[in-house]
N, C-alpha and C positions, 0 to 999 in steps of 0.2 A: 586765525588772524596770528597767532605765534608760526601755526604751517606754514605761509605765505612767505613769512620775515627768512625761514625758515629755510626755502626754498633758493631767494630768493639773496640769499649767503653763498646758499653754496654754490652758484653761478659766477661769483664775479667781488670781488673785495674793492671798488676801487667810490669812491664820493658819488663819482656819475651816474656810474649804476643802482649807486642805492636810492641817489636822488630820482632817478629817473623813473624808477617802478615806486617811490613812494608816492610821486603827481598820477602813475598810474593803477595804483592803488588809491586813491581820493577821489580819481575820478568813479571806478568802479564802486564807491562807496564804503571801502576796508577801513576806514580808520583809523583802530588799531596799526592797519602795518603802513596805512601813509605816516604815522607819525614814531613809528619805530623805525622804518628803511629811513627820514628823512632826521633822526640821532646818530645813525648808522652812518650818514651821508656827511656829517658833521664829524663823527670820531674820525673818519680816514678823511677828512678833508678839514681839520682845526680853525684854518687861520680863510679858509674861503666864506664871505661874506653872503655871496648868494646861496648858500648853503642852510650858516644860520637862519637867515633872514626867510628862505622857505617853511623851516624846522620852526621859526616863535608864530610865523604866519600859523601850523596846522593845530601848533600847541593853540591860541586864541581859537580858531575855527573851529576846533571840538572840544573848547569849555576849559580848556586852562588857560587863559588869559595873564594869571596870575604869574604862571610860569614863563612866560612868553615876554613881557614885558622886559624882566631886568636881560635881559637876552638882545631885545631890542633899544635900551639905553645906551649900551656899551655899540653894539653898531649908527646908534643917529652919533653919539661921543667920537668916530671914526668916520664920518658922515656926513658931517650937519647940514647937506648940502642936497639928501638921500629923497626927494618926490616918495620914490617907493616907502623906506624905512620910517620915512617920517609918517603917511598913510596906516604902514599896520600900527604903530605905536598909538595911532591917533584911535585904531582900531578896536584893539586890548583895551584901551582904557574906558572905549565906548562899555564897551561889551564889558564892563567892572563894573559900571554906570556913572565913571566917573566921569560926567561932561566940562569939565572947565579942562582938564588936561585932556583929554578927548581932544576940543574944542584949538587949545594951544596947539598942538600937532598937525592936524586936521590942514587947518589956514596956512602952517608955515609948509604946511604939503600942497596948499592949494599956492601959493607966493610963490613960491618956486617951481613949479607945474601947476596952471594956471587947466589945463585939458583932465587932469588925472580929473577921469569921472568918479569913482569910489571914493577917492578925498569929499569931493561933492555931496554927495550924494548926501554920504552922513555929517558931512556940516550941515544942510542943509535938513537933514531928517532930524537932528540936534536945534539948530534954530526953531524949526515949525513947533514942534512939542512945547518950545519955554517962549511962544506965543510970535514969534518976531515973521508974522506972514510976508512982509514984501519981497519980494520977487523968484516966492518959491516956487513959483510956475515958469519960469525961464530959467530956474538953475536948473530941475527937474528934467526940460527941454536940451539943454545945452549938453549935462549929462548925459543925456540918453543918443543924444547926435554923436559926442563924443564913442560911449562904449554902449551901444544896442542892447538892451535885454529885457526879458520879461516882466525884473522885479523894478524896476530904472521905470518903467513904463505902466507896471499898476499902480507907483508913488505916484503917478501924472494922472494917472484915472484919478487916484483920491482925492486928490490936493481937489485941484478943480478950480482954485483960487477961494475954494470956499473956509475958510475960517479954518486952518488947518487941522493938526490934530483931532479936531472938537469929529470932525467930519469921514474920515481915516477909516477903511475900513478893515479893522485885524486878521479877521477869516481871512478875506481874501490877500493879506501879506505874507501869512503863514505856509502860505502852500510854496511860494515864491523866497523864502528863508532856505537856507541851508540850515538841513535838520542835523544839530547834534547832537550826537553821542559822547555819554560820558561814560568815564571807566574810571577805576580806582587811583587815586593821586600816586599810589608807589608799582605800578602793574611795570612801569619801565624805568630807568635811573636814565634823568640826562645828563646829557653831555656837563664838564666841567669845562669854560670857556673865559682863554687868562685876558 
């Protein structure tokens, strides 16, 4: 992972170069390199909200939601009508098990952009786990129509309108959830944001 970061750094120094390489590393399964390069993108362009959001999203995805939340809250304060930032903040809170905070941000994301499939899915999963099964199937179908993927399809098949969370086959779900790679908390320094 460090060799990948050094190789990318040797070929360019601008935020776009680092950010694009971070996405490629994520797609290829190089989690540490993806996080490190996304941090380099933020360091190269510290005022660019897109690179900050991408870095925070990767931090959440790979098990560092507690470090992503301050970045996302800063972005939410700057852009309170951005459904992507609100969704990512909701995802971070959801990852930490703080469903009230997650629901607040996911609901706000859906209110701004009713077609935000990720926010709809996470919001519906939380509702279903809390026993609020009314309209679950319709919400999953809507999310599937907005952004077809295997995970949404699995949720839809598992739910089938039957007693919500009690009938979800979590072994099936685990096959479709992003694999979290955990690293020591101090393996790389997170850029300080103003």
